[in-house]
Each structure stands twice: as structure tokens, then as C-alpha cells.
C-alpha positions, 0 to 999 in steps of 0.5 A, a space after each residue: 711131753 717126755 715119757 718121764 712127764 707122762 709117768 708123772 702125769 699117770 701117778 698124779 691121775 692115780 693118786 686121785 683115784 685112789 682118793 689122794 692118800 697120803 703117808 707121813 715120813 718125819 713129820 711131813 705128808 707126802 701122796 702115795 698110790 697104796 698098790 698092796 695092803 695085804 700081808 705076804 711074804 717076800 724071800 731077800 737076797 740070801 734067802 731070809 723072808 720078810 713079812 710085807 705088810 703094805 707097798 705104796 708108790 710116790 713121785 719123787 718130784 714130792 721129796 723137794 729137798 732130794 731126800 727119800 725114804 730109807 731102809 729102817 725109816 718108819 712111817 705111818 700110813 691110814 693110823 697104821 706105824 710101818 718101818 721101811 723094808 726096802 726102797 726101789 725106783 721105778 724104770 724112769 727113776 720117777 717113783 719110789 717103791 716103798 716095802 712095809 713091815 708092820 713096826 710092830 715086829 722086827 726088822 
């Protein structure tokens, strides 16, 4: 079993432990692990402050077409709408880290 396979199994287990939560993007539901739900300020490149509302982690393999959320896309989680500020990959390229801001605030 490869390290990537172990990572995916751990992510699936994490999804189960957190209640098999889903986020919606472009009309489809995707399993995720909510990593943070507290508002905090992130310093972006150039020293700009970004008010982060939520961080979600999602397995790349659940996006069957290989197309992933991008900055400025909108997602819904737990009935709340968010705007994607940034998408990062984990070190093994098995998981996306979605950094989200409130959709009611400016980008």
C-alpha cells in the first residue's frame, strides 16, 4: 500500500468521524472534513488581510472529472454560502484545502 493510499484511507476515516459532512459546489455534494469554523485573519501575499470563515478539506478523488474548486467560486456548507479564497493541495496531492470567506463580505 502506498503512502498516498494510506492518506486517502485516513481522510475517509476523518470524514466518518466528523459525521460524513458535505459541501455543495456547482450543484454537486462532496464529502469533506471541516478543519476550522472560526473566523480569523490571514495575511495574504503582499500583506493583505483576509477574513477567513471556514477551512474544508476534501479528497481530490471525489472530483471525478478532475476539475476542482478555484478562487472566487462559491460553495455551500451547513446551509451557509461561502466564497473560495484559495485552494491548496496537501503534500501528497490527495487532498484539497479550501480556504473560505463569508459570501456576504467582499472578495
